[in-house]
N, C-alpha and C positions, 0 to 999 in steps of 0.2 A: 798182702791178701787181703781179701773182705771175705770171713766167712755169715753165709746166710743170704737173700736175697729177700731180704721183704719190703712191710710197706713201708720200714722206715730209710730204705739205705736208695731211694730215687736221685734224692739230691746232693749225699754222701758222694755215689756213684758219679757224679754226671760233676759234680767241683773238682774231683782226681784225676776226671780224665780231661776237664779243662785245660789244669794245670800241668798234666802229664808229660807235653815237650819240653813245658823251659825248666821242669827240675829233673826230666829225665828217668820219669816213674812207669815202670811194666805194671800192671794191675790183674790182679786174678779175683774173678770172684764166683764162689764156689756157693755150690746148693743140691739138697739132695734132688730139685728138680731141673734140671739141664733147662727146662725151658723158659724158665722164671728166673734166672742165674741169664741166657740169651737176653732175655726182652731187657733187665736193664740195665745191660751198655750199649746197645741199640748197634751207633755202626759208630759208639765214639772207636777214638783214635788210643793204641795204647792197653787196648781191655781184651782180655778172653773172662767166656765163661767157661767152668767145670764141674763137671758132676762130683759131689763128696758128703762121704755116707761120716757125719764125725766122731759116729760110733766105732768106727772102727778108725786102730790106734796106730795100726802100720801108713791106712792111707792119708792120719790124718799128722801123723808126725812126718812124712813125706812130702807131706803139702806147705807143713810150716820148716820144711828147714830149705824152703825154695826161697824163701820169703827172709825180709830183712825189717817186715812190720805186718803183724798180725790185729785184724779189727773185726772182732766181733762181735759180730749181729744176732748170734743165738737166744735163745731162751736163758735167761737169770741165770739158773741152773747151773748152763753149760758150761758157763765162764773157765771152773777153774779147772777141769781138763786141760782147757788149752791152754790155760796158763804155764802152767805147771809146763805143758809141754814147749811155751815161749825159753821160761826160766833154763830149761835143760840144756837148747839149740839157744839158746842166748839171742832172744828174737824178741824187738818190742811190742806193744799190747795197747791196744787200745779199747776201751766196751765206754755203754754206757750205762752201763748199769749201777746198780749199790754197790758196794766194796760189803762182797760179805765174808762171815766170819773165817771159811777156806782159804779165801785173797786175802785178807789178812792177813794168814800166816803167813801167803810167800815172802812176808815185807824182805825180811832180812838173806834171803835163797834170791830174789831178784837183787837186792844191793851189791852180793857177792859176784850176781853172772853181769853186773852194770847194765843190767834188764829192767828198763824203764815199761811201768801197768799202773797207766793212765784209766781212772776211773770216773763214774757217774758224769760225763760230759758229754750231756744230751742236752733238754730242755729241764726236766723234773725227774731228775738231778742234774744239770748240768750250770744250764743255762743261771738258774736259780742261785747257785750257790760263787758264780760268778759275779754276778749284779748285784748280789746281796753283800760279799767282802768291798768291792770297790766303794760303794757306800759305807762300810760299817769303817773300812780302814779307813776312809777320809776325813768322819768323823772325830776315829783316833789318833791321827795325824795332825790334828787342831788343836786336841789340846779335849776333846770331849769325853762326857762321859755318855753310857749307851742305859736306857732307861728302857726301853722295848724295843721286840723288834717279831714285828708278823710281818709272813709270803704268804700268799696263797698263786696255785698259777690248776689254769683248768685247760682240758683238753676237749671246746664245745664246735655249734653249729655256726658260720657265717650269720647275721641277722639274716641277708637274705635267704637263707637256707631254711630259716626255723619254718617260714609256710605255715600250713594249717595245723602243725605236729604241739601238741597243747605239754609236751614236757621241751622241748627245745633244745632239744637232744637225740645224737646220734651217736655209734661207737667212730672212736672217730682215731682210738689206736688198742691194744688185747682188750675182746670183751671178755675174756677171765678175769684179770681184772678189776675190770669194773664192778663186777657181777658179785664176789669177792672182798671188796674194797673193806678193808675197817675190818674184816671180822677175824685178825690171826690174832685180835686182844686187845687188855682195853691200850687208848688213843692215850698220850700225855703229854701236859704240857705244864708252863708257871705260868701265873695271870697275879700280877705284884704281892710275888715273893713266896704264893702257897702253890704247893703241887698240887696239881687238877686231873684228875681222871675221868674217862670216859666208856664208858663199857656200851659192847659192840651195838646191843638192843636199844641205845638211848642216844646213839653214836648223832641219827640223822634227826633228830631232837632238837641238840643242840648244835643250831648255824647262828650266825651273826647277818644282818645283812650290809653289802659293800654296793656302793654308786661310784662308780671311774666317771670321769669325765670327758663325755666324745664317747665313752667303751659301753657307759647302760648300765643297769644294775645287775646284782650279781646277792646269790647265798655263797656263804661259805663254812664247811665243817675239818675241824679237826682232821690231820695227818699224822699217821704211825706216831712215832716218839719224835716228838719235840724238844726232849729234854736232851736227848743226845749229841743235839746240833751245840748247844752251850759249849765243849770244851773243841770242838771241830771249830766254832767258829770267834774263838777265842774270849767266850761271852757268861763263864761260868758263874758271873756273879748279878748278871743283869735280872732285871727284877720282874719283867715278864717275856716269855719268848712260844712264840706260836708258829706254826706251821698247819697249813688249809687247801682244801681242795675245792675249786669254784664250779655252779652250777647255774643257771638260772632260775630265781623265785619260782617255789612252789618244788619244784623238783625232790628235792630233799622229804619233806612231809608224804609223797606221793611214793618216792622210792622204801621208806621207812615203813610202805605196808608190805611189803614182802620182807625186807626183815623178821616186820616180827610173827609175818606167816610161817616162817624158815622159808621159805622160797632158796633162801642162798643161802641154805645150810650144804658143805660140799661133801660133810665128814660119812655119809653111808649113800646107798644107793635101793634105786627103788627096781623091784623085780622084776614089776609087767606096765616100767614106766613106756615104753616102744604102743606101747595098749592104751593109755588114756588118752584121753583129749583134753584139749586143754584148758575146760571147764573141771573136767578129774581131778587134773593137779593140785588146783584150786580147793578144791573141795576136800583133798588129802588134810590137810592142815584148819579142818572144820568141824564143829561140833555136828553128828548125825541129827540129819531133823528130819521125819517122813513129807514133810509138805510143804515146807520152805524152801525156799532158791537160791544159791548158792552168793549170789549178789546180796541177798536178805540177806542173808546167815554171816557175809564177811559186812555189810554194815554195821552189825548187831554185833558182833565181836569185838572190831578195831573202834567201835562211834563216830560212822561216816556218815552223815548225810550225804539222800539219796541225789542231792543240788549240788551235793562237795564239785568241784572242779576234780577232789582227787578220783573220783567213779566216774571223772570224765577222761581222766587220762588212762585209768584200766579198761575201761574199753575201750578207749579209741586202739589200745595193745594187739584187744580181741582176745586176750586171755578166756574171758568167759564164750567162746568157743568152741564146738562141737570137731575141731580141724583134729585129728591125732595127732600125737606128740610123736613115734614110730624113731626113737631115741630111745637101745636099747640098753636095759642095767645100767640109768643113768642115774646121776646124783640131783637133787633138787636143783642146786647152782647148773647145773646142765642143763636139766629141763629150761628152766629160766634162759639161761642163757640161749639155747633152742627157739624156746616162744622170741626173744626182744630180738634176733637178729633179723626175723620178719619184718617188722619194721622200723628200729633201729640203725640199718646198714645201709650205706650211703646211697644215694640215688644215683644215675651218672651227670647230673648238673649240678651236685650237691658240692656246695665249699666249706670247709672244717676252720676254724678259729683256735688257735693256743691265744689264752690274757696272763697275762701274772702280775701282779700288784705286792711291793714289799712298802713297809709301813716301819717307820725306824723316829724311837724316840729318845733325846738326850741334853744334854744338861752342857752348857759351854757359855765360860765368863759371866756365869750366874744367869743367865735366862736358858727354858727350857724350850726346846725346838722338835720339830717334825719335819720329816720329809715320808713322800708320798711319791712313787716311783712305780711304772705304771707299762709295759709293754703288747701292744696287741698286734698280733699276723694271722691272715687271710693266706688260705690256700688258693691255689690257680684252681689246680683239676682236681683228682680221685690221682690220680700219678704224683703230680707235686703240689701236694697235702702240705699244710702249716704244720703240719707233728711231724713229717718226710724231714721242713727243713729248719727247724729251733733242731732234730736231736740229729741231723744227718751231716747241716754243717761243721754243727760245734766238734764232732767226732773227726771229718777231715781236717778242721784249720790243725789240732791236737796231732795231728798223724802229719799230718808238714811240718811241723814243728819239734816233733821227734823226728824225722827225716833229714832235718836240714840243722841238727843241731843246735835252736832254741831252747830245749828242753831236753836237756841231758842230767840229769840228777838222779839214780836210779834207785827203785825202789814201789811200792803201792804206794798212786797219787791218788788224789782229787784235787781239780780243779779253782785250789783255795790263796795259791796264791802271787803278788801282782804282777809277775813275771811271766804268766802264763794267763791269768785273766784279761787283762790288759789290752794284751795285743791279737784276742781274742773277739772281745769286745768292741777293738775296736775294728774289726773286716767283717762283722758279722754288722754293722751299720749298713756295710756297702751291697747287704741282702734285703736292709730292709726289715732289720732286729733291733731296734732300739727303746729304749726307755725316756722317756716324757718326765721331769722333776715338778717338782712344786714344795717347799717349803711355805711352814707356816707354822705359828706358837702350839705348843705341846697340847692334846689334848685328855693325854689318860687314856689307859683301857677303853 
């Protein structure tokens, strides 16, 4: 059973349906919106669409009891309740989300029940783990010592869809996560054996430029807690470890305006938010001046030149317009997300793109080398997006491997062992999800 028929499930359902006869699978897609589930299964064989209120425990347990394996495509905070039912009913489960503390606590119970709970097997996290571990294990198996590991992923617009969009960006995944990215506390990483911390208010000014042959130029900003990956990847002694997110050049400096204003704050509500205009919303965060315009006050406050491309980006979004917000009791982050939807939703002819980049420095036989590994996937359309492809296919392949017994070790897992990542990455190549590698002399951080 698949719980949730959202944007990331198109390729997942297609893959399972196309392999259903060969493997004798019956697939049930559950969603609170029956029409959405029906649209996802189309005319595929062996697929049924049903309504499910996932918050109704009796309904949920009844549905799970009829399955051999559950794929949860729900919001991340809802996985643990489903996982607890799966363990109790001895059903395997797959998710694409990060392992939460609640999920981790189910490890022993899952082992006792003989249940596989596979997590973090989408794109990021997922393909990033698998491709990184394949590179890392290859170096280690050859006797090499890791000096540096950097990894970046971006959900972006395909070049042909950037058009006249000065941000060169639109929403290709969960918009809320885009708006509040980085706001959960200081970002952590290690650089040349020195711990580094970037507070939220500086995150989008601390970027690095990345040129990828054939893929273009990007800028990367640090992502979450990179330090936690030292033990996950077996790199406790590595001098440099950094994980980040990719955007097109200029995005981060402009996005920093919203961070500095406080427009991405999600901790309080604005009582009269529905009566505000977009212009009023921006003005909330600026000092009072009876004569200066909102534009002038913003430029003065954040020291932005009038002819700056930052102002071009902000004006293109329409944030200085007199259009009403019309969202009641909203947080600043919710209002900003609403405004961004007007320009950052994909148009019918838009295509999205996933770009991933790893850089590994290592020492072997007295020589220092580096490997750069890059992957780019462009979506077909608004249904079969690059995001849906790179999230859904690894989930589907993992489900297949669990059902046919290739993955059988019970417990809470991520895809960081060779018996998982090698067959998944090999099959993904059949769908155009492949990495290009280049080895050269080590340049350092």
